[in-house]
N, C-alpha and C positions, 0 to 999 in steps of 0.2 A: 449572790454567789451563783455562778453557772455550775450546776451539779453534773453536767455532762463531762466526761473525761476526754481529754485530747488524745490524739493517736499516740503521742509521745508518752503520755501517762499510761495509757493502755499497754504500751510495750514494756514500761517499767513494771507494771503489775504482773504481766505475763512472765517476765523474766524471774521475778521473785517467786511466782506460783510454781513454775517448772522446777526451780532449784529446791523449793520446799518439798515438793512431792517426790523428787528423786533423791535428794541428799539428806533431808532431815527426817521425813515421815518414816522411812524404813527402820531408822535407828532410834527414834525417840524413846520408845518404851525401854530399850536396853540402857540408854543413857541415864534415864530416870532411875531405873532399878539399881544399876551399878555405879551411879553417881560419877559418870564419865563427863569430863570437860572436853567437848569435841573441837579441839583447837584446829585440826586439819580442815574440818568442815567450815569453821569460822573463817579461816583464811581463804577457802574457796569462795565463800560469800564475798570477802573483801576483793578478791580478783574480779568480781562482777560489779564492783563499785558500791557494795552495800554496807561498808564499814565507815564511809565518809560521805553519806548521801548529800548532806547540805554543806559540805566543805568545798571551798573554791577549787577549780581545776588546776591551778598553778602548781600545787604540790600533790596532785593525784587524786583529789576529791572528784565526786561526781557532779558537783555544781547544780544539784536539783533543789527542789523546794520542800516545804514541810508537808504539803499535800502528797507529794511523791513518797515521802517517808511514811506517811500514814498508810498508803496503799501497800508499801513493802512490808510493814510490820503486821498488817492484817494477814497477808499471805503467809509469811514465815510462821506466824503463831498458829495458823490453822494446822500446821504439822507438829511444831514443837514450841510451846509457849516459852519455856525456860531459855532455850537458845536464842530465840527471837528477842526476848527481853534483855539478854546480855548484850546482844548487838546494839540495841537501843542505848544502853548505858555507854558503850564504847563510842557510839556516834555522838552522844552528848559531850563526852570528854574531848573528842576530836574537834567538835564545833567550838568549844571554849577556847582551845588553843588557837584555832583559825580566827576566831572573832576577836579575841582579846590579846593574843600573843604579839610580840614584837616581830619584825621581819626575820631577825636572827632565830628567835624561838620557833617560828613557823618553819623555817628551813631545817632546823635541828630535829624537830619532832614529827612534823606531818607526813613526810614521805614514808616513814616506818608505821605510823598510825593508820594511814589510809590502806596500807597493805596488810595491816595486823601483823607485821613483823614484830611490832611492839603492841602489846595488848594493854588497854587503859581502863582504869577504874575511876569512879567518881566518889569522893569521900566528903560527906557533910555530917552525917549522923554520928552522935557520940553516945556513950552509955547513959549520960545524964541529960542529953538534949536531943529529943526526937522531933516532936511537932514544934517545940520552941527552938528552932534552929539557931536563932540569933544569940542564944545563951551558950553557944559552944565554948569549951574551956581550953582545948588544945592550944598551947601557948608557943608563940614563935618570937624569941627575943633576938634582935639584931646584934650581931658581934662583927663589925667590920663588913666584909663582903659575903657573910654567911648569916643564916638564922639558925638559932639553937632551939630545937623542937622538943616539947615534952607534953605528953597526953596520949589520947587514943581515939580511934574511930571504930564505930561498931556497924555490924551488918554489911560489910563491904563485899560486894559481888566481885569476883575475880581473885580476891584475897592474895595469897602468895603466888598465884599463877600469872598475875598481871605483871607488866614491866614498868608502867607509869601510873602514878596516882595523882589525880587532880584534886587537891585537898584544900579545904577551907580551914584557916587557922586564925587565931587571935594575935594580932600584932599591936593592938592599941586598946582603947577604952572598951568598957562593957557595952554590949548592944551591937547592932548591925554595922555601925560606922568603924568599929575596931577590927573588922574581919578582912583578911587578905587571902589571895588564892596562890598556892604554890604547886608547881609540878615536881613531884617527888619520885625519884628513880629507885627501882628495886636494887637492892645492894647498898643503899645508903647506910653508912655506919650509924647505929643506934635505932634503925628500923627493924622491928621484929613482928611476928604474927601470932595471934592467938590460935586456939584449937579450931578445927573445922566445925562449924555449926551443923547440928542435926536438925533438918527442916522437914516441914510438911510437904513442901513442893519446891520448885526451882531446883531440882537436884542435878541438873546437867551443868550447873555453875557452882564453883566453890564459894563459900561465904565464911569470913572469919573477921576478927578484930585486927586492926593495925595499931601497933604500940610504938610510941616514940619516946626514947630515953636518951636525951641529949643528942638527938639526931642533928647532923649538920647539913643544911640545905643551902646552896648558893642563892644569893639575892638575885642572881641572873635568872633563876627559875621562877621568879614571881610573875604571874600574869597580871597585866594592868598595874595600877598604883596601889600603894598601901591604902587600906580602907575600902577598896573597891570589890572585895571578895564577895560580900553578901549580895550585891546587885549582879555580879557574874553568876553566882549560884542560882538566884532567882530567875535570871534570864534563861539559864539552861533548863530549869524545871518547867517553864512553859512548854517547850518542845517535848521534854520528857513525859509530861502529863498527857499530851496528845498521843505520843508513841505507846505509852502503856495502856491507854484507852483502846488504841488500835489493836494491841495484843489481845485484849479481852474480846474484841470483835472476832478475831480469827478463831479463837477457841470456841466461842459461842456459835459461830457459823458451822464449824465441824460437828459440834455436838447436836445442833439442830438437824443437820443432814443425817446423822447416825440415828437420831431418835425417829425421824420420819421413815427411814428405811426399816428400823426395827418394828414399828407398829404396823407397817405394811406386811411384814412377814409372820408376825406373832399372832397366834389365834388363842382366844379365850371364849368360853360359852358359845362355841360354834361359829364365831365371827372373827375376822381379822380385827385387830385393835383399832385400826384407822377407820373402821365403819362406825365407831361410836362417836357421837357428836361431841361428847366431853373431851375426847382425845383431839378431835379436829380443832376444837376451840383453843386447847392448849397450844397446839402447834401454831395456830393463827396468831395468838398472842406473842409467842416466842418470836416469830418472824417479824411482827410489827415492832416489838421492842428492839430487835436487832437493827432494823432498818432506821429507826429513829436514832439510835445510838451512832450508827455509821454516819448519818447526816450531820449530827452535832460534831463528831470528830473532824469530818472533812471541813465543815464551816469554820471551826476553830483553827484548823490548820491554814485555811485560806486567809483568815484574819491575821494570823501571825506572819504569813508571807507578805501581806499588804501593809505590815507595820501599823495595824490598827491600834490606836492608844488603849482600846479595851480588850485587847487580845488575851491579857492575863485572866481576866474574868471569864471570858468565853472558854479558854483552855481549862480553867477550874470547873466550869459547868460540864463541859464535855467529859472530862476525866471522871467527875463524880457519877454522871449518868451512865457512861459506857462501862465502867468497872462494876457498878452495881448491877446493871442489866446483864453484863457478860456472866457474872457469877450466877445470877438468878436462872439464866437460860441453861447453863451447864448443869445446875442443880435440878431443874425441871426435866432435862433430858436423862439424867440419871434415874429420876423417879419413873419416867416412862419406860426405862429398861427394866424396872423391878429389881429383883435380886441380881440380875446379870450386870447391872450398872455398878454394883458394888464390888465386882470382881476385877482383878487386875488383868484378866484375860481380855478385857474390853477397855478401850482407851478413855472412856468417859471419866472415870475416877481420877485419872491423871490430869485431865484438863481442869476438872474441878479443883484439885489440889493446887495446881499451878496458878489459876486465876485468882484464888482467894487473897493472895498477898497484894494484888493490884489495888485493893481497897484501903491498903495501909501505906504503901510506899509512894514516893514522889509527892508526899503530902497526904495525910490521911484524908478520907472523904469527909470527916468532920471539919477538918481544916479547910477543905474546899468550900464547905458551907460558910465558914467564917469569912473567907475571902469574898465570896459572892455577897453575903449579907452586908458586910461592911461597905462594899461599893454601892449597894442598893440604898443604904442609909445616907450615902453621899449624894444620891440623886441620879444614879445610873438610869438612862432612858432606854428601855428595851423596845427599840423600834426596828 
């Protein structure tokens, strides 16, 4: 992999950085405290091409690659992790429609999705199936040209504020081969929402259950063939894992910079904190871990762009390492701030709360280890 960024990629990075600094950073603390879903700013991001980064240009996408997306989400999350992460989810849904939708489905959905005139959610997890995603129970029974849906989805970002739900449902036998993918529109009779979840972080995006009670969804809304849903879901998660790892990078970078500045200005025992070698070593380790995580994320993105057959494994490795390292760096930055890091007057605690969930979603880091170990036992050559 050539780690040097092209001029085009640098331009994408700079666009995202400027947007994050001017449109996200000034408001992030208020959005978190007041639980505001910043729809206007999300649509401004969409106007810059950041809501359909790797969707084709035919229907308004940016036509960029996964490496470009990793750069974008690092920059956006350096300002507001929660808002950046929601954009990642919307991008994943848009990609699924673009990649697996019919020409008619792409014409119907993508122009509005790329502009975020219609906001999209991704729906896989259920109350009884988290890490064991193939055990999902939401049932879709075909009746003529409709499916009749019953069941529920849990922890859905966007909740009742989204317009479209890219949803994995069971249309056949138990296990992954019985799962299909439907695009479900808000306002579908029989679709309702649970209460808003009260969360540790990610407060600038609403989260709730989706509940299906004899909801009727047209067969024409199915992406791909019956039984293809699990492979669609897993294909989306490869990119989602890279993106969420990139969101951890942005948070860690900001926290490292804040910690560096704090220890330069704070004095104890007659000396600036950054004069103590123990503090210098902490900063050095944080910077090294951040750079290692960044290289893993960009390498995994490049492999996914190149359609490397082992891209899933490297995406899992990068997600596991980057989200663990990102949380550890934010936590160490809080420690270096002492009591100030614990106050909401300082942004460190918000970054810490927001990145904690990255070790859980898009597949827990324990599941990432399962994916990696299973492939190692099959003879993966790490060359």
